[in-house]
N, C-alpha and C positions, 0 to 999 in steps of 0.2 A: 194866587197862582196855583194851578194844578200841578202837583208834583208826582212825577212818575219815575221811579228809580229802578235800576237793575237790581233784582233780588237774586242772591246766590245762597242757597241753603248749604249748610255744612253737610258734607256727604260722607256716608259710611258705606264703602263697598265691601260686602262680606262675600268672600270667594270660597272659603273652606271652613269646616268645623271638625276638629279632632276630638273624637269621643273617647279620650283616655282619662285615666284617673288624675292626670296632672292638673294642678290648679291653674296653670298658665293658659289653659284652653277653655275654661269655663265660660268666658265672655263671648264665645262665638255664637252668632245668630244666623243660621244658614238661610233663613227665609227673609232676611232684611233686604230691601230693594236698594238699587243705586239711584236714590231719588235726586232730582235736579230740577230747578225752576229758574226761569229767566224771562226777560222781556226784550223784544227786538222788532225791527221792521221786516216784514215779509219781502224778500228780494226776488224769489222765484217760486213758481208752483208747478206741479206736474200737469201735463196736458190731459187731465181726466176730469170729468164732471163730478166724480165722487171725491176728488182731492186726495185719493190714496196714492202714495208714492213718496218721493223725497222732495221736501221743501228746503229752501235756504232762508233762515231767519237770523238777522243780525250777524251774518257771516258764518253761522253754524248750520250744519246739515241736520234736518229734523225728519225722522222716518215716521210717516203717517200710515196707519193701517185701518182696517174696518172697525177695530176696537177703540180707536181714538175718538174722544168726545170733542166736538167742535162747536163752540158757543159763538154765534154771530148776532147776538141781540143788539149790539151797538151799531154794526154795519156789516155788509157782506165781506167775506174773505177776498182780498185782492192784493196784488203787488203794491207796496207802499203803505199798507195798513200796519199799525202797531198791534202786536199780539203778546199775550203771556202764554208761555209754554211750560207744562209740567210733564215730567216723564223720567226715564231711566237713562243714565249716562253710560255710553259705551267707552271702551278703552281708547278709541280713536277720536273721542271728543264729540261725536254726534249723539243725537238724542232719539230714543224710542218714545214717541209722544203718547201720553195717556190722555191729556187734555190740552186743548188750545182755545184760548178765549180772546176775542177781539176787544181791545181797549179803546175807550173814548179819549181821543187825544187832540181835541180842538183847542184853539186859542193859545194862551201863554203856556209855555212848555219847559220842562226841566228833565234831563235824563243823564245817565252816566253810561259810558261805554269805552271800548278800547279804540285808540286812534289807529286807523288803518292806512290813511294817506293824508297828505296836506301839501299845499303848493309852496314853492320857493317864495320867501318873503311873507308867508303866512296868510296874506290876503287872497281870498278866492274860495273855492269849494274844497272842503275837507270831507273825509269819510270817517265817521265815528260810530262804532257799533252797528254798521250796516246802514246808517242814515246819513244823507248828504247834509252838511252844515255850511251855510253861507257866511263867510267871515269878511267883514268890511273894516275900514280904518276906524270905525266907531266901536268895534268889538273890543272889550277888555279881555286881555289874555294874561292870566295869573300863573306864574311858574315858580312859586315859592317852594313847592314840594318836589320839583323836578322839571327838566326841560321838555319842550314839545318834541316828541319822538314817536315813531311808529312802534306800537306795542304798549305805550304809556296809557294809563287810564285817565280819562278827562270827564269832568262834569260840565254840562252845557246848559245855559239858561237862554231862552229866547222866545221866538214866536213861530208857531207852526204854520207852514203853507199847506194848501189843499193837496199837494202832491206828496206830503209827508216829510219834506225837507224842512230845515229850521234856519231862520234868520237869527244868528247868534248875537245876543247882547253881551254875554260873558262866557268865557271858557276857562276853567280852572283845572290845571294838571294835578291829579291826586296821586299820592304815594300809597295806594292800596291795591291789593290783588285778591283773587279768590282763594281763600284758605280751603284746604282739602285734606281729608283723612280717609284712609282705607286700609283693609287687611287683605293679605294675599300670600302667594307662594313665590319664592325666588326661582326664576327660570334661568337667568344668566346674570353675571356681574363681572366687571373687569378685574384684572389683577391689581392689587393695591387698593381696591374698593372705589377709588375716585373715577367717575365717568358715568356711562349709561348702564343702568340695570334694567332688566325686564322682570316685572313682578305681576303675575297673573295676567299677562298680555299687555300690561301698561308700561310705557317707558318712564323710568324714574331717573332724574339727573342728580347725581351725588357729587358734592364738592368737599373741600377740606373743612368747610364750615358745618357740614352735616353731622349731627350727633348720632353715632351708631352704638346702640346698646346691645351687648351680647351676654347678659347675665343668665338668660334662659337657654343659651345655646350659641354656637358659632355661626357666622354667616356661611351659608352653603346652599347649593342648588337643592331645592326641596324643602328648605326651611320656611316656616310660616313667620311672617313679619307684619308689623303695624307701621304704616308710613304716615307722617304728618308733613305737610308742605303747602306749596302754592300751585294751583292749576294753571297750565298754559292753554291758549286757545286750541292747540292741536290735541288736547287730552292728556299730554304728558305732565309730569309733576316735578317741580323743583323741591327736593327733599330738605326739610329742616331737621327731621329726626326719623331714624329707622330703628325699631325695636324688635329683636328676635323674640318671638313668642314660643316657638317650639321647632325643633329640628329632628323630630322622631320619625325615622323611616319605618314603614310598615304599619303606621297608626291608621285607625279607621277614619275615614273622611266622609263628610256629609255636607253637600253644598247645592245651591240652586243656581242655574244659569240658562242662557239661551243657546240652543243648538246652532252652530255656525257652519258645520259641514258633517256629512255622513258618508260612509262607504257605500258601494253599490248595493250590498245587502246589509241587513241589520248587524251581522257579526263583522267586527273589524275595528278600525280606529275612528272614533268620533271626536269632534271638537265642541266643547261646551263651556261657555263663559270664559274663553281664553285658555282652557285647560284640555289636555289630551286625555281621552277616556277610552280604555280598552274594553270592548264588549265581546264576550265569548258566549258559547252555547249555554253555559250555566247562568248567565246574567238574566235576572227576572226583569221583564219590561212591562210596566203597567200603563195601559192606554185607555182607561175609562173616560178621561176628559178629552180624548182626541188622539189621532194617530201621530206617531213620531215623524217629524219633518223639520227641515231647516227653518229657523225662526220661532220654533216652539220652545216654551220655557219648561225645563224638566228639573227634577230633583234627583241627584246622584248619590248613591251610597256605595262605598267600597274601601279599598286599601291604597295608601300612597306608596308609590315605587320610588326607587333611588333617584330617577331622573325627574321626579315631580309629577309624573303622569299618574292616572288612577286606574286600578284594576276594579271594574265595576261589578258589584254584587246585585244591585237593583237600580233601575231607572224608572221614574214615575213622571208621567206627563202632568204638569201643574196648570198650564195655560196654553190652549191651542190658538190658531189663527182666528 
């Protein structure tokens, strides 16, 4: 049996680096990418011959640009085809694709995905990881690890139809989720700490079970933290642990991110990698690798302000369109 499984890499999102003498910030790597890899069925494609635009793969939005490498050795890209996607994870859960490869998925088939829908009585068509799964009275459904429910992870074994759907021989509900780890700056948090935080543009769900360590500083807006938890399909995180790494206001900051908005002129308020960056007349802007524009990856150096925004000294284009 050919086994094709969802692959989820442990992710490290590096949003900022504080170049102070403190030993708590020595492990920051400002050039580390938000790497992510998964497999899924192509559900929709942009209406362009170049395939540039937004795809939907396995229920997740995938942003495809002219820099995306598309490997179609097994078969042409089309709706219903299984692909492997490699790229960078955005805070909203979508992917900036670096590479998309068509997978060979003929014959007997096994895959893992999140249950998106299922019929009353269980017999009929389910949607798992963006793929239609046909369930009959002969299908074995194992629920030792948990009940059948929308959002639960399931492993499916069966036979692949030409349209990409699966006749299921067995469905097993699995008690596993995508573990996730990243570093970033606290932008907001609720009183009492329990509830929804925003850390470098990403929503983090904190409960009474979340371990919050404050040995290196108190929880505060502008504090740098490390988050460990489980990734939801919408890109938010259920936090197991939050560790304050540094809460130093005025520290030097060095990070890499994608420009998401710009003022009418160069001078003003930029948004880069989920952070607000203040650009003034004295800010040095290096554009050897291309012009500044929305979607361009840049490296920012500057000073952290009390509200968590950055006063930029230098901005350098790292990767253009």
